[in-house]
N, CA, C and O atoms as a GROMACS GRO file, in nm:
protein
  528
    1MET      N    1   0.034  -0.086  -0.003
    1MET     CA    2  -0.012   0.009  -0.006
    1MET      C    3   0.060   0.138  -0.025
    1MET      O    4   0.027   0.234  -0.094
    2ASP      N    5   0.209   0.111   0.080
    2ASP     CA    6   0.230   0.222   0.074
    2ASP      C    7   0.304   0.275  -0.052
    2ASP      O    8   0.320   0.394  -0.075
    3GLU      N    9   0.348   0.176  -0.128
    3GLU     CA   10   0.452   0.185  -0.283
    3GLU      C   11   0.343   0.246  -0.317
    3GLU      O   12   0.360   0.368  -0.319
    4VAL      N   13   0.186   0.196  -0.360
    4VAL     CA   14   0.095   0.326  -0.417
    4VAL      C   15   0.091   0.413  -0.392
    4VAL      O   16   0.097   0.499  -0.480
    5LYS      N   17   0.083   0.442  -0.289
    5LYS     CA   18   0.117   0.605  -0.250
    5LYS      C   19   0.203   0.686  -0.265
    5LYS      O   20   0.198   0.808  -0.276
    6ARG      N   21   0.265   0.635  -0.265
    6ARG     CA   22   0.394   0.706  -0.349
    6ARG      C   23   0.400   0.714  -0.495
    6ARG      O   24   0.441   0.811  -0.560
    7PHE      N   25   0.348   0.582  -0.550
    7PHE     CA   26   0.299   0.637  -0.656
    7PHE      C   27   0.197   0.715  -0.687
    7PHE      O   28   0.198   0.769  -0.798
    8GLY      N   29   0.100   0.737  -0.607
    8GLY     CA   30   0.004   0.798  -0.666
    8GLY      C   31   0.063   0.971  -0.638
    8GLY      O   32   0.040   1.047  -0.732
    9LEU      N   33   0.131   1.027  -0.522
    9LEU     CA   34   0.205   1.089  -0.534
    9LEU      C   35   0.284   1.157  -0.592
    9LEU      O   36   0.256   1.275  -0.613
   10VAL      N   37   0.406   1.101  -0.634
   10VAL     CA   38   0.469   1.106  -0.767
   10VAL      C   39   0.431   1.149  -0.878
   10VAL      O   40   0.480   1.246  -0.936
   11ALA      N   41   0.316   1.061  -0.927
   11ALA     CA   42   0.207   1.104  -1.018
   11ALA      C   43   0.127   1.289  -1.026
   11ALA      O   44   0.111   1.373  -1.114
   12VAL      N   45   0.099   1.279  -0.893
   12VAL     CA   46   0.039   1.381  -0.836
   12VAL      C   47   0.123   1.519  -0.867
   12VAL      O   48   0.064   1.613  -0.920
   13LEU      N   49   0.252   1.528  -0.836
   13LEU     CA   50   0.314   1.607  -0.825
   13LEU      C   51   0.435   1.622  -0.983
   13LEU      O   52   0.503   1.720  -1.015
   14LEU      N   53   0.429   1.557  -1.016
   14LEU     CA   54   0.484   1.528  -1.212
   14LEU      C   55   0.352   1.634  -1.270
   14LEU      O   56   0.378   1.752  -1.290
   15ILE      N   57   0.223   1.585  -1.291
   15ILE     CA   58   0.136   1.631  -1.336
   15ILE      C   59   0.109   1.771  -1.346
   15ILE      O   60   0.084   1.835  -1.447
   16GLY      N   61   0.122   1.837  -1.143
   16GLY     CA   62   0.118   1.941  -1.105
   16GLY      C   63   0.211   2.015  -1.169
   16GLY      O   64   0.173   2.113  -1.232
   17SER      N   65   0.358   1.978  -1.162
   17SER     CA   66   0.439   2.032  -1.200
   17SER      C   67   0.450   2.099  -1.337
   17SER      O   68   0.506   2.206  -1.364
   18LEU      N   69   0.373   1.997  -1.434
   18LEU     CA   70   0.404   2.016  -1.622
   18LEU      C   71   0.238   2.133  -1.612
   18LEU      O   72   0.198   2.199  -1.708
   19LEU      N   73   0.202   2.132  -1.539
   19LEU     CA   74   0.042   2.204  -1.563
   19LEU      C   75   0.068   2.366  -1.502
   19LEU      O   76  -0.008   2.461  -1.513
   20ILE      N   77   0.216   2.360  -1.429
   20ILE     CA   78   0.192   2.531  -1.329
   20ILE      C   79   0.348   2.524  -1.443
   20ILE      O   80   0.415   2.621  -1.405
   21GLY      N   81   0.413   2.465  -1.539
   21GLY     CA   82   0.478   2.479  -1.638
   21GLY      C   83   0.430   2.528  -1.710
   21GLY      O   84   0.455   2.646  -1.736
   22PHE      N   85   0.352   2.468  -1.763
   22PHE     CA   86   0.271   2.506  -1.894
   22PHE      C   87   0.190   2.660  -1.861
   22PHE      O   88   0.223   2.758  -1.928
   23PHE      N   89   0.080   2.674  -1.749
   23PHE     CA   90   0.029   2.799  -1.782
   23PHE      C   91   0.166   2.937  -1.688
   23PHE      O   92   0.132   3.040  -1.629
   24SER      N   93   0.296   2.891  -1.704
   24SER     CA   94   0.380   3.005  -1.672
   24SER      C   95   0.480   3.057  -1.820
   24SER      O   96   0.535   3.149  -1.880
   25GLY      N   97   0.455   2.959  -1.814
   25GLY     CA   98   0.538   2.979  -2.015
   25GLY      C   99   0.635   2.905  -2.040
   25GLY      O  100   0.694   2.916  -2.147
   26GLY      N  101   0.681   2.795  -1.925
   26GLY     CA  102   0.739   2.700  -1.910
   26GLY      C  103   0.782   2.557  -1.969
   26GLY      O  104   0.888   2.496  -1.977
   27VAL      N  105   0.661   2.534  -2.004
   27VAL     CA  106   0.588   2.446  -2.164
   27VAL      C  107   0.504   2.489  -2.231
   27VAL      O  108   0.395   2.520  -2.182
   28SER      N  109   0.530   2.503  -2.363
   28SER     CA  110   0.439   2.534  -2.467
   28SER      C  111   0.489   2.444  -2.592
   28SER      O  112   0.591   2.378  -2.615
   29SER      N  113   0.366   2.474  -2.664
   29SER     CA  114   0.358   2.377  -2.786
   29SER      C  115   0.424   2.447  -2.897
   29SER      O  116   0.451   2.381  -2.997
   30SER      N  117   0.456   2.580  -2.892
   30SER     CA  118   0.535   2.630  -2.957
   30SER      C  119   0.704   2.600  -2.980
   30SER      O  120   0.784   2.542  -2.907
   31PRO      N  121   0.714   2.644  -3.066
   31PRO     CA  122   0.953   2.599  -3.075
   31PRO      C  123   0.984   2.673  -2.922
   31PRO      O  124   0.942   2.757  -2.843
   32ASP      N  125   1.081   2.583  -2.942
   32ASP     CA  126   1.140   2.685  -2.838
   32ASP      C  127   1.275   2.714  -2.875
   32ASP      O  128   1.336   2.636  -2.949
   33TYR      N  129   1.308   2.780  -2.847
   33TYR     CA  130   1.443   2.895  -2.912
   33TYR      C  131   1.553   2.875  -2.824
   33TYR      O  132   1.652   2.947  -2.833
   34GLY      N  133   1.542   2.736  -2.696
   34GLY     CA  134   1.673   2.811  -2.631
   34GLY      C  135   1.807   2.788  -2.644
   34GLY      O  136   1.872   2.710  -2.714
   35GLY      N  137   1.845   2.896  -2.536
   35GLY     CA  138   2.039   2.920  -2.541
   35GLY      C  139   2.040   3.021  -2.622
   35GLY      O  140   1.964   3.012  -2.718
   36LYS      N  141   2.105   3.118  -2.611
   36LYS     CA  142   2.163   3.218  -2.641
   36LYS      C  143   2.161   3.253  -2.825
   36LYS      O  144   2.241   3.211  -2.910
   37PRO      N  145   2.099   3.300  -2.834
   37PRO     CA  146   2.118   3.358  -2.998
   37PRO      C  147   2.250   3.458  -3.033
   37PRO      O  148   2.321   3.541  -2.976
   38ASP      N  149   2.236   3.398  -3.160
   38ASP     CA  150   2.376   3.479  -3.244
   38ASP      C  151   2.272   3.634  -3.270
   38ASP      O  152   2.155   3.614  -3.304
   39ASN      N  153   2.318   3.774  -3.255
   39ASN     CA  154   2.270   3.889  -3.252
   39ASN      C  155   2.309   3.919  -3.383
   39ASN      O  156   2.424   3.898  -3.419
   40TYR      N  157   2.180   3.991  -3.500
   40TYR     CA  158   2.264   4.061  -3.601
   40TYR      C  159   2.171   4.166  -3.680
   40TYR      O  160   2.049   4.180  -3.692
   41THR      N  161   2.275   4.228  -3.725
   41THR     CA  162   2.139   4.365  -3.826
   41THR      C  163   2.099   4.228  -3.946
   41THR      O  164   2.139   4.114  -3.971
   42VAL      N  165   2.005   4.319  -3.993
   42VAL     CA  166   1.904   4.282  -4.058
   42VAL      C  167   1.996   4.216  -4.208
   42VAL      O  168   1.978   4.101  -4.250
   43SER      N  169   2.110   4.336  -4.286
   43SER     CA  170   2.241   4.307  -4.373
   43SER      C  171   2.297   4.202  -4.335
   43SER      O  172   2.328   4.118  -4.420
   44GLY      N  173   2.328   4.177  -4.178
   44GLY     CA  174   2.417   4.071  -4.108
   44GLY      C  175   2.368   3.948  -4.158
   44GLY      O  176   2.441   3.871  -4.221
   45LEU      N  177   2.215   3.917  -4.130
   45LEU     CA  178   2.148   3.776  -4.119
   45LEU      C  179   2.122   3.784  -4.253
   45LEU      O  180   2.073   3.671  -4.264
   46MET      N  181   2.118   3.825  -4.354
   46MET     CA  182   2.099   3.812  -4.429
   46MET      C  183   2.260   3.777  -4.570
   46MET      O  184   2.284   3.698  -4.662
   47GLU      N  185   2.308   3.861  -4.520
   47GLU     CA  186   2.483   3.816  -4.518
   47GLU      C  187   2.516   3.679  -4.509
   47GLU      O  188   2.566   3.601  -4.589
   48LYS      N  189   2.475   3.667  -4.391
   48LYS     CA  190   2.518   3.523  -4.348
   48LYS      C  191   2.416   3.400  -4.378
   48LYS      O  192   2.464   3.288  -4.395
   49LEU      N  193   2.282   3.420  -4.385
   49LEU     CA  194   2.202   3.319  -4.366
   49LEU      C  195   2.207   3.176  -4.315
   49LEU      O  196   2.226   3.064  -4.364
   50PRO      N  197   2.179   3.235  -4.179
   50PRO     CA  198   2.221   3.043  -4.094
   50PRO      C  199   2.081   3.055  -4.051
   50PRO      O  200   2.024   3.113  -3.958
   51LEU      N  201   2.045   2.979  -4.154
   51LEU     CA  202   1.940   2.889  -4.192
   51LEU      C  203   1.916   2.802  -4.093
   51LEU      O  204   2.018   2.739  -4.065
   52LYS      N  205   1.800   2.766  -4.013
   52LYS     CA  206   1.756   2.677  -3.885
   52LYS      C  207   1.803   2.723  -3.761
   52LYS      O  208   1.753   2.676  -3.659
   53GLU      N  209   1.876   2.794  -3.756
   53GLU     CA  210   1.969   2.846  -3.596
   53GLU      C  211   1.862   2.922  -3.500
   53GLU      O  212   1.739   2.921  -3.496
   54ASN      N  213   1.927   2.964  -3.450
   54ASN     CA  214   1.813   3.058  -3.338
   54ASN      C  215   1.893   3.158  -3.378
   54ASN      O  216   2.016   3.164  -3.376
   55VAL      N  217   1.767   3.281  -3.437
   55VAL     CA  218   1.871   3.422  -3.416
   55VAL      C  219   1.822   3.576  -3.326
   55VAL      O  220   1.702   3.593  -3.304
   56GLU      N  221   1.906   3.662  -3.287
   56GLU     CA  222   1.781   3.756  -3.306
   56GLU      C  223   1.867   3.893  -3.392
   56GLU      O  224   1.977   3.943  -3.417
   57VAL      N  225   1.716   3.902  -3.412
   57VAL     CA  226   1.777   4.097  -3.470
   57VAL      C  227   1.687   4.160  -3.529
   57VAL      O  228   1.585   4.144  -3.596
   58SER      N  229   1.779   4.269  -3.467
   58SER     CA  230   1.691   4.432  -3.449
   58SER      C  231   1.644   4.529  -3.626
   58SER      O  232   1.705   4.553  -3.730
   59GLY      N  233   1.583   4.542  -3.602
   59GLY     CA  234   1.562   4.680  -3.680
   59GLY      C  235   1.421   4.727  -3.690
   59GLY      O  236   1.337   4.659  -3.630
   60ASN      N  237   1.368   4.869  -3.778
   60ASN     CA  238   1.273   4.913  -3.856
   60ASN      C  239   1.166   4.794  -3.908
   60ASN      O  240   1.164   4.711  -3.999
   61VAL      N  241   1.064   4.838  -3.783
   61VAL     CA  242   0.930   4.760  -3.908
   61VAL      C  243   0.901   4.850  -4.067
   61VAL      O  244   0.876   4.970  -4.068
   62SER      N  245   0.907   4.792  -4.154
   62SER     CA  246   0.886   4.881  -4.269
   62SER      C  247   0.746   4.828  -4.342
   62SER      O  248   0.700   4.917  -4.413
   63ARG      N  249   0.687   4.737  -4.344
   63ARG     CA  250   0.528   4.658  -4.378
   63ARG      C  251   0.493   4.589  -4.288
   63ARG      O  252   0.573   4.538  -4.210
   64ILE      N  253   0.351   4.573  -4.282
   64ILE     CA  254   0.244   4.474  -4.221
   64ILE      C  255   0.159   4.430  -4.274
   64ILE      O  256   0.062   4.498  -4.307
   65LEU      N  257   0.173   4.245  -4.310
   65LEU     CA  258   0.111   4.255  -4.406
   65LEU      C  259  -0.039   4.171  -4.316
   65LEU      O  260  -0.062   4.213  -4.203
   66ASN      N  261  -0.131   4.060  -4.370
   66ASN     CA  262  -0.218   4.052  -4.328
   66ASN      C  263  -0.199   3.958  -4.268
   66ASN      O  264  -0.105   3.883  -4.295
   67ASP      N  265  -0.311   3.930  -4.136
   67ASP     CA  266  -0.270   3.771  -4.079
   67ASP      C  267  -0.278   3.674  -4.163
   67ASP      O  268  -0.363   3.675  -4.253
   68TYR      N  269  -0.185   3.571  -4.146
   68TYR     CA  270  -0.245   3.405  -4.166
   68TYR      C  271  -0.281   3.319  -4.097
   68TYR      O  272  -0.220   3.286  -3.995
   69GLU      N  273  -0.377   3.271  -4.134
   69GLU     CA  274  -0.448   3.134  -4.052
   69GLU      C  275  -0.473   3.033  -4.154
   69GLU      O  276  -0.557   3.028  -4.244
   70SER      N  277  -0.306   2.891  -4.091
   70SER     CA  278  -0.308   2.731  -4.102
   70SER      C  279  -0.454   2.682  -4.121
   70SER      O  280  -0.543   2.688  -4.035
   71ASP      N  281  -0.460   2.653  -4.196
   71ASP     CA  282  -0.611   2.527  -4.194
   71ASP      C  283  -0.612   2.464  -4.083
   71ASP      O  284  -0.723   2.410  -4.090
   72ALA      N  285  -0.562   2.427  -3.972
   72ALA     CA  286  -0.546   2.378  -3.798
   72ALA      C  287  -0.583   2.528  -3.691
   72ALA      O  288  -0.578   2.545  -3.569
   73GLY      N  289  -0.627   2.628  -3.822
   73GLY     CA  290  -0.710   2.711  -3.746
   73GLY      C  291  -0.572   2.823  -3.685
   73GLY      O  292  -0.600   2.935  -3.642
   74ASN      N  293  -0.467   2.789  -3.688
   74ASN     CA  294  -0.340   2.868  -3.574
   74ASN      C  295  -0.370   2.969  -3.662
   74ASN      O  296  -0.421   2.932  -3.768
   75VAL      N  297  -0.347   3.129  -3.641
   75VAL     CA  298  -0.325   3.277  -3.631
   75VAL      C  299  -0.198   3.309  -3.604
   75VAL      O  300  -0.141   3.280  -3.499
   76TYR      N  301  -0.125   3.400  -3.741
   76TYR     CA  302  -0.001   3.396  -3.681
   76TYR      C  303   0.021   3.563  -3.803
   76TYR      O  304  -0.002   3.583  -3.922
   77GLN      N  305   0.068   3.640  -3.703
   77GLN     CA  306   0.116   3.770  -3.780
   77GLN      C  307   0.210   3.807  -3.829
   77GLN      O  308   0.287   3.837  -3.738
   78GLN      N  309   0.267   3.830  -3.948
   78GLN     CA  310   0.356   3.860  -4.063
   78GLN      C  311   0.383   4.050  -4.082
   78GLN      O  312   0.302   4.142  -4.092
   79PHE      N  313   0.515   4.047  -4.079
   79PHE     CA  314   0.582   4.178  -4.091
   79PHE      C  315   0.713   4.115  -4.101
   79PHE      O  316   0.755   4.003  -4.073
   80TYR      N  317   0.805   4.302  -4.186
   80TYR     CA  318   0.932   4.313  -4.250
   80TYR      C  319   0.994   4.423  -4.189
   80TYR      O  320   0.953   4.538  -4.170
   81LEU      N  321   1.141   4.347  -4.152
   81LEU     CA  322   1.197   4.440  -4.018
   81LEU      C  323   1.290   4.484  -4.167
   81LEU      O  324   1.285   4.417  -4.270
   82THR      N  325   1.348   4.571  -4.155
   82THR     CA  326   1.441   4.672  -4.232
   82THR      C  327   1.548   4.741  -4.173
   82THR      O  328   1.525   4.812  -4.075
   83ASP      N  329   1.692   4.728  -4.232
   83ASP     CA  330   1.757   4.817  -4.147
   83ASP      C  331   1.811   4.906  -4.274
   83ASP      O  332   1.931   4.918  -4.296
   84GLY      N  333   1.685   4.981  -4.375
   84GLY     CA  334   1.739   5.044  -4.462
   84GLY      C  335   1.835   5.005  -4.596
   84GLY      O  336   1.852   5.094  -4.679
   85GLU      N  337   1.893   4.882  -4.617
   85GLU     CA  338   1.969   4.826  -4.707
   85GLU      C  339   1.903   4.712  -4.763
   85GLU      O  340   1.876   4.695  -4.881
   86GLU      N  341   1.863   4.577  -4.593
   86GLU     CA  342   1.783   4.467  -4.669
   86GLU      C  343   1.660   4.424  -4.587
   86GLU      O  344   1.690   4.420  -4.468
   87ARG      N  345   1.568   4.400  -4.602
   87ARG     CA  346   1.474   4.363  -4.533
   87ARG      C  347   1.408   4.188  -4.497
   87ARG      O  348   1.372   4.126  -4.597
   88VAL      N  349   1.397   4.134  -4.392
   88VAL     CA  350   1.352   3.992  -4.379
   88VAL      C  351   1.186   3.999  -4.322
   88VAL      O  352   1.132   4.103  -4.284
   89LYS      N  353   1.129   3.886  -4.325
   89LYS     CA  354   0.999   3.837  -4.272
   89LYS      C  355   0.992   3.798  -4.204
   89LYS      O  356   1.048   3.690  -4.191
   90VAL      N  357   0.882   3.876  -4.056
   90VAL     CA  358   0.903   3.807  -3.929
   90VAL      C  359   0.751   3.770  -3.944
   90VAL      O  360   0.664   3.855  -3.966
   91PHE      N  361   0.726   3.624  -3.930
   91PHE     CA  362   0.605   3.521  -3.914
   91PHE      C  363   0.594   3.466  -3.744
   91PHE      O  364   0.667   3.379  -3.697
   92CYS      N  365   0.503   3.527  -3.682
   92CYS     CA  366   0.442   3.485  -3.541
   92CYS      C  367   0.380   3.433  -3.498
   92CYS      O  368   0.285   3.505  -3.465
   93SER      N  369   0.364   3.314  -3.462
   93SER     CA  370   0.294   3.255  -3.361
   93SER      C  371   0.206   3.328  -3.275
   93SER      O  372   0.257   3.367  -3.170
   94THR      N  373   0.033   3.368  -3.303
   94THR     CA  374  -0.016   3.439  -3.215
   94THR      C  375  -0.060   3.361  -3.019
   94THR      O  376  -0.105   3.419  -2.920
   95SER      N  377  -0.027   3.247  -3.036
   95SER     CA  378  -0.087   3.103  -2.965
   95SER      C  379  -0.050   3.171  -2.808
   95SER      O  380  -0.107   3.114  -2.715
   96SER      N  381   0.043   3.290  -2.770
   96SER     CA  382   0.099   3.295  -2.679
   96SER      C  383   0.046   3.479  -2.660
   96SER      O  384   0.090   3.562  -2.580
   97GLY      N  385  -0.039   3.492  -2.743
   97GLY     CA  386  -0.066   3.684  -2.746
   97GLY      C  387   0.013   3.720  -2.863
   97GLY      O  388   0.118   3.675  -2.907
   98ARG      N  389  -0.076   3.824  -2.907
   98ARG     CA  390  -0.025   3.955  -3.036
   98ARG      C  391   0.069   4.049  -3.011
   98ARG      O  392   0.078   4.100  -2.899
   99THR      N  393   0.151   4.082  -3.113
   99THR     CA  394   0.259   4.201  -3.090
   99THR      C  395   0.173   4.308  -3.114
   99THR      O  396   0.070   4.283  -3.177
  100ASN      N  397   0.187   4.389  -3.087
  100ASN     CA  398   0.130   4.552  -3.117
  100ASN      C  399   0.306   4.640  -3.169
  100ASN      O  400   0.397   4.699  -3.110
  101VAL      N  401   0.266   4.590  -3.350
  101VAL     CA  402   0.394   4.659  -3.369
  101VAL      C  403   0.292   4.769  -3.469
  101VAL      O  404   0.169   4.764  -3.470
  102SER      N  405   0.389   4.884  -3.563
  102SER     CA  406   0.340   4.979  -3.622
  102SER      C  407   0.459   4.988  -3.728
  102SER      O  408   0.572   4.940  -3.722
  103VAL      N  409   0.385   5.078  -3.845
  103VAL     CA  410   0.534   5.053  -3.976
  103VAL      C  411   0.650   5.151  -3.887
  103VAL      O  412   0.587   5.208  -3.798
  104ASP      N  413   0.778   5.183  -3.883
  104ASP     CA  414   0.893   5.279  -3.818
  104ASP      C  415   0.893   5.234  -3.708
  104ASP      O  416   0.958   5.307  -3.633
  105ASP      N  417   0.838   5.121  -3.644
  105ASP     CA  418   0.859   5.110  -3.514
  105ASP      C  419   0.992   5.018  -3.516
  105ASP      O  420   1.014   4.948  -3.615
  106ARG      N  421   1.084   5.019  -3.401
  106ARG     CA  422   1.204   4.974  -3.404
  106ARG      C  423   1.195   4.873  -3.309
  106ARG      O  424   1.135   4.893  -3.203
  107VAL      N  425   1.257   4.749  -3.338
  107VAL     CA  426   1.192   4.628  -3.228
  107VAL      C  427   1.331   4.532  -3.208
  107VAL      O  428   1.447   4.572  -3.223
  108ARG      N  429   1.302   4.442  -3.183
  108ARG     CA  430   1.420   4.354  -3.106
  108ARG      C  431   1.351   4.198  -3.173
  108ARG      O  432   1.231   4.219  -3.160
  109VAL      N  433   1.366   4.055  -3.236
  109VAL     CA  434   1.340   3.986  -3.265
  109VAL      C  435   1.453   3.822  -3.313
  109VAL      O  436   1.526   3.788  -3.406
  110SER      N  437   1.384   3.739  -3.127
  110SER     CA  438   1.438   3.596  -3.160
  110SER      C  439   1.373   3.513  -3.184
  110SER      O  440   1.260   3.487  -3.143
  111GLY      N  441   1.460   3.441  -3.279
  111GLY     CA  442   1.361   3.289  -3.369
  111GLY      C  443   1.473   3.221  -3.441
  111GLY      O  444   1.596   3.224  -3.453
  112GLU      N  445   1.314   3.128  -3.500
  112GLU     CA  446   1.461   3.019  -3.590
  112GLU      C  447   1.508   3.083  -3.709
  112GLU      O  448   1.429   3.177  -3.709
  113PHE      N  449   1.586   3.102  -3.823
  113PHE     CA  450   1.568   3.160  -3.931
  113PHE      C  451   1.517   3.087  -4.058
  113PHE      O  452   1.612   3.041  -4.122
  114LYS      N  453   1.422   3.068  -4.102
  114LYS     CA  454   1.411   2.994  -4.183
  114LYS      C  455   1.387   3.017  -4.387
  114LYS      O  456   1.371   3.125  -4.442
  115GLU      N  457   1.390   2.950  -4.421
  115GLU     CA  458   1.375   3.008  -4.589
  115GLU      C  459   1.185   2.904  -4.590
  115GLU      O  460   1.162   2.801  -4.526
  116PHE      N  461   1.106   2.962  -4.663
  116PHE     CA  462   0.981   2.921  -4.699
  116PHE      C  463   0.979   2.978  -4.814
  116PHE      O  464   0.964   3.098  -4.842
  117TYR      N  465   1.001   2.857  -4.905
  117TYR     CA  466   0.885   2.909  -5.049
  117TYR      C  467   0.945   3.038  -5.118
  117TYR      O  468   0.888   3.119  -5.191
  118GLY      N  469   1.116   3.033  -5.061
  118GLY     CA  470   1.212   3.088  -5.138
  118GLY      C  471   1.256   3.280  -5.057
  118GLY      O  472   1.325   3.370  -5.104
  119GLU      N  473   1.163   3.271  -4.903
  119GLU     CA  474   1.161   3.429  -4.840
  119GLU      C  475   1.221   3.371  -4.724
  119GLU      O  476   1.185   3.281  -4.648
  120TYR      N  477   1.297   3.427  -4.726
  120TYR     CA  478   1.348   3.456  -4.555
  120TYR      C  479   1.303   3.492  -4.451
  120TYR      O  480   1.311   3.614  -4.444
  121GLU      N  481   1.258   3.448  -4.364
  121GLU     CA  482   1.211   3.433  -4.210
  121GLU      C  483   1.222   3.456  -4.139
  121GLU      O  484   1.338   3.496  -4.154
  122VAL      N  485   1.192   3.482  -4.001
  122VAL     CA  486   1.244   3.471  -3.854
  122VAL      C  487   1.119   3.401  -3.814
  122VAL      O  488   1.025   3.480  -3.822
  123TYR      N  489   1.087   3.302  -3.780
  123TYR     CA  490   0.961   3.249  -3.678
  123TYR      C  491   0.991   3.226  -3.547
  123TYR      O  492   1.080   3.161  -3.494
  124THR      N  493   0.830   3.340  -3.471
  124THR     CA  494   0.908   3.316  -3.379
  124THR      C  495   0.777   3.309  -3.266
  124THR      O  496   0.694   3.314  -3.358
  125ARG      N  497   0.693   3.302  -3.147
  125ARG     CA  498   0.590   3.400  -3.075
  125ARG      C  499   0.586   3.530  -3.049
  125ARG      O  500   0.685   3.593  -3.013
  126CYS      N  501   0.415   3.603  -3.075
  126CYS     CA  502   0.497   3.736  -3.112
  126CYS      C  503   0.477   3.785  -3.014
  126CYS      O  504   0.455   3.905  -3.028
  127SER      N  505   0.470   3.730  -2.851
  127SER     CA  506   0.512   3.743  -2.785
  127SER      C  507   0.622   3.801  -2.723
  127SER      O  508   0.646   3.896  -2.649
  128SER      N  509   0.674   3.719  -2.772
  128SER     CA  510   0.837   3.762  -2.776
  128SER      C  511   0.860   3.873  -2.842
  128SER      O  512   0.952   3.935  -2.788
  129ILE      N  513   0.835   3.905  -2.898
  129ILE     CA  514   0.904   4.091  -3.006
  129ILE      C  515   0.959   4.180  -2.868
  129ILE      O  516   0.873   4.151  -2.785
  130ARG      N  517   1.004   4.224  -2.836
  130ARG     CA  518   1.020   4.324  -2.795
  130ARG      C  519   1.105   4.465  -2.831
  130ARG      O  520   1.223   4.475  -2.866
  131PRO      N  521   1.009   4.564  -2.811
  131PRO     CA  522   1.059   4.731  -2.861
  131PRO      C  523   1.180   4.768  -2.782
  131PRO      O  524   1.190   4.745  -2.662
  132GLU      N  525   1.301   4.846  -2.880
  132GLU     CA  526   1.396   4.907  -2.846
  132GLU      C  527   1.407   5.007  -2.825
  132GLU      O  528   1.518   5.050  -2.791
   0.00000   0.00000   0.00000
């Protein structure tokens, strides 16, 4: 009986930890961009093209596109960042909140650098985009 109680207690603690982590942002179904990202200007990012790497890029919002909704119902915000020479698309999941950006805002974006249908983009969570 003691083993059953011990197992039950461990199970409750494990489930409780997972729920606490999930609701505090510690566990997420969104991509995890762990580790310290390399910091780039938009031009530096486009010069190096570190595909599938975790990056951090700063720039000014140059154009805001319409939201994209996937077949599964997930909604993504999308906009372009520029440093005056190059531009890169930011594609961010709204699952943990939206970002409030306007044209000419200066922001810092961390996420995975990808190529999608011939266009380079930084894929991230919208809630992680920060003003500079």
